[in-house]
N, C-alpha and C positions, 0 to 999 in steps of 0.2 A: 504493500500500500504506500502510495506517495506521501511524503511528509506534508503536513499542513503548511501552506505558505502564509507568512505574516501579512502579505499584501492582500490576501483574501479574507482576513479576519476583520471584524469590526474594531476600529480603533477608538478607544474610550479613554477619556480623561476623568479621573476620580479625584475629587477634592474633599478631604475630611481631615480634621485636626487630631483625631484620635489615632495614634500610631498603631495600636494593636488592632483596632477595627479596620483601619485602612489596609493593613497588611493582610488580614484574614480575607476581606472582601476581594481585594485585588487578586489574591492567590486563587480564590474560588472562581472568579470571573475568567482568569487565565486558563484554568482547567476546563471551563465551559467554551473555550475557543475565542476569547477576546484578547486583543492586544491592549494592555492597560498601562497608562502612565499616571503616576500618583503625585499629588501635591498636598501639602499640609495647610496651605492657606491660599487665598485668592491672588495675592500679590505675586507669589512665585509662579502660579499658573499663568497669569497674564503676561509675565515677563517671558515665560517659555513660549507661549503662543506668538508673542511679538518677535521672538527669535526664529520662528518658522516651524514650531511643533504643529503637526497635522493630526486631526482627529475627525471622527464621524459624529460624536456625541459627547456631551459633558454631563457628568453625574455630580451634583453638589450636595453637601451637607448644609443644613440651615444655619447651625450655630458655629460658624467659622470665626476665628479670632480677628480682631481689627475691623475687617469688612465682612459682614454677615453674608451668607449665601443669597438671601433675598435681595440684598443691596448690590451684590456682585452681578446679579443677572442683568439689570439695566446698564451697569458699567460695561459689560460685555458688548451689549448692543450699541452703546455710544462709541465704542472703539471698533465697530464694524465686524465683530465676531458674531456670525449668525448661526452658529451650530445649535442644533436642538439641545435643550436642557431638561434634565430629569432631577427632581429633588429626591434624595434618599435620606430620610430623617425620622427621628422619634417624635417630632412635633406634629402630631396628626390631628389637631383640632380642625373643625370646619373653617375657622378664620384663617389659619395658616394655609390650608388648601386653597381657599378662595384667593388669597393674596398671591400665592405662587402662580396660579393660572392667569390672574390679572396682569402679572408682570411678564407673562409670555412663556412660562414653563409648559412643556408638553405632557408631563406626567408627574405624579406625586406619590412616592412609594414609602410605606411604613417599613422601617428597618426590620421590624419583627416578622414581616412576611417572607424574609429569606432571600438569598441571592438568586436561586433558580427563577423565582417570580420576577425579580428585577431584570434578569437576563432575557426572559421572554418579552417583557415590555420594551426593553431596549431594541431587540430585534424587530419588533413590530414597527417601532418609530423609524428606525434607520431604513428598513425595507420600504416603508411607505414614502419616505422622503426621496427615495431613488426612482419611484414610479412616476411616469409622466402624469400630470394632473390635467384633466380635460378642461377645467375652467381657466387654466393659465393661458390658453389660446384666445380667450375672450378679453377684449380690451375693457368693455363696459357692459354691465348688465342692468336692464331697466325693469322695474316693477311698479307701475304707477308713478307716484312721487318719489319713490326710492330709486337711487342709483348706486350700484356696487362696482368697485374697481378691484377685482380679485388679486391682481398682481401686486398691489400695494396694500391690500386688506383694508380699504377705506369704504365707508358707507356715507351716503349723502341723502338728506331729506330736503327737497326743494332747493338743491344745490348747496345746502349748508352741511359741513362736515360734522358728523355725530360724535367723532372722537372715540370710537369703540376700541376696546382691546382686541387682540387677535382672537381670543376665545369668543368674545361677544360678536365679533364680525362673523365667525363661523356659524353661530346660532342664527343670526339674521339671514345669512346666505342660505342655510338649510330651510328655514321657514319660507323665505321668499321664493325659493326654487320649487316649492310645493304649494304655491299660492292657492288659497281656497280649500286646501285639504289639511286635515289635522295630522300633526306629527307627534308621535308618542313621546312621553317623558324619556323613555329609554333611548330613543333615536337622538333626541336633543343631547342627552348626557354622553352618548357615544361620540357625537361630533365635538363635544367639549374636551374629550380625552381620547379614547380609542375604543373600538368594539371589544366588549368583554371586561372593561375596566370596572372594578368593584370598589365602592366607598360608601360611607354613611352607615347608620345603624339599621338593622332589620332588612328584610328582603327588598323593600322599596325605599330604603333610606336615601337613595340618590335623588329622589324627587325634591327633597328639601333644597339640595344644591341647585337643581334646575330652577325651582321657583325663585330663589335668590338671584340667580343670574338673569332671569327674565325680568325681574323687578328692576335691576340695574339698567338693563337695556331700555326698558320703557321710560325710565326716568331720564336717560340721556336724550331720547327722542323728544320728550316733553319739555326739555330745556329749549329746544328749537321750536317745537309746536305743542303748546299746552293742550291742544285738542287731539293729540295723537292717540289713536285707538286701534291700530292695525293688528296688534298681537292679541288674539282672542284665546281664551282658555276653555277647554272642554274638561270639566272636573273629572278627576281620576283617570284621564286618558292622555292629554297633552295640550298642544297649542297649534294654532294656525295663523298664517298671515292672511288677513281678510282680503277679499277680492277688491282690486282698485276701483274707486268710485267712477273713474272715467272709462272703465271697461277694458283698459289695456292690460297686457300681461308681460 
C-alpha cells in the first residue's frame, strides 16, 4: 500500500494554550490523517501564517491568552486570512455559540464530544469549501424588494445594506430561494452550521437557536423598514419568506 502523502491530507492549524490538551488532540488528529500545526497563542499563529504557513482550516480555543479566540477571529479576517474557522472549546453556552457564529465561525464543537467528532466536522467543512457553489455564478439575486449578492454575502432591502453576518445572510438566502414555501427549523439550522450538526438541549433544542437568529435578522431589516414582515412563522414547523407584494420572484 502506498504511503499517505502529506499533500493529500487536510492541513489544520490548532491553537490552544493548554500544552497537554494541544499535544493529545494534535496527536489524535494526526492518527486520523490530518497534517497538524500547533500554536499556543494567536500571536504566534498569525506570525507563522504571515511567514507563509499554509492550511485548509483553523481550529481555535476560546480562552487563549492575551487575545481570546473570539477576538482573534475578526483579526484574522482584517488581515485577509479567510480560512474556515472551527471553535473547539469547553465554553458551550448558547451565548458563546451565538457569538462564535456571528463572528463568522463555521462550527462550534464541545471538547467533551471527542476528537473523532471534531475530525468528521472538519472534513465536512473542508470538502464543502472545495465544491463549486452554484450560487457563486450569480452576480445578483432578486426577490421583490430584497437583493442578494452571494459572492460578497450582502443583503439589501430597497437598496439599503442590512449588514447581516455570514450566518444571517445564509438564512435569508435559504428562505428567499424558497419564496412562498415554508422551510423547516431543521433546514434553517443546517444552513447555519452543516447537515447533521447537533446542539441545544433535548431532541428539538436547536429550535431555540433558530428563533434567536430569526429574531436578529428581523430586527436588522426593521432598522431599515419598520414595517418589514416578510419572514413568517409556521408554529412548530419553520419559517417562510412571504410572496413579494408586486408578484415578482
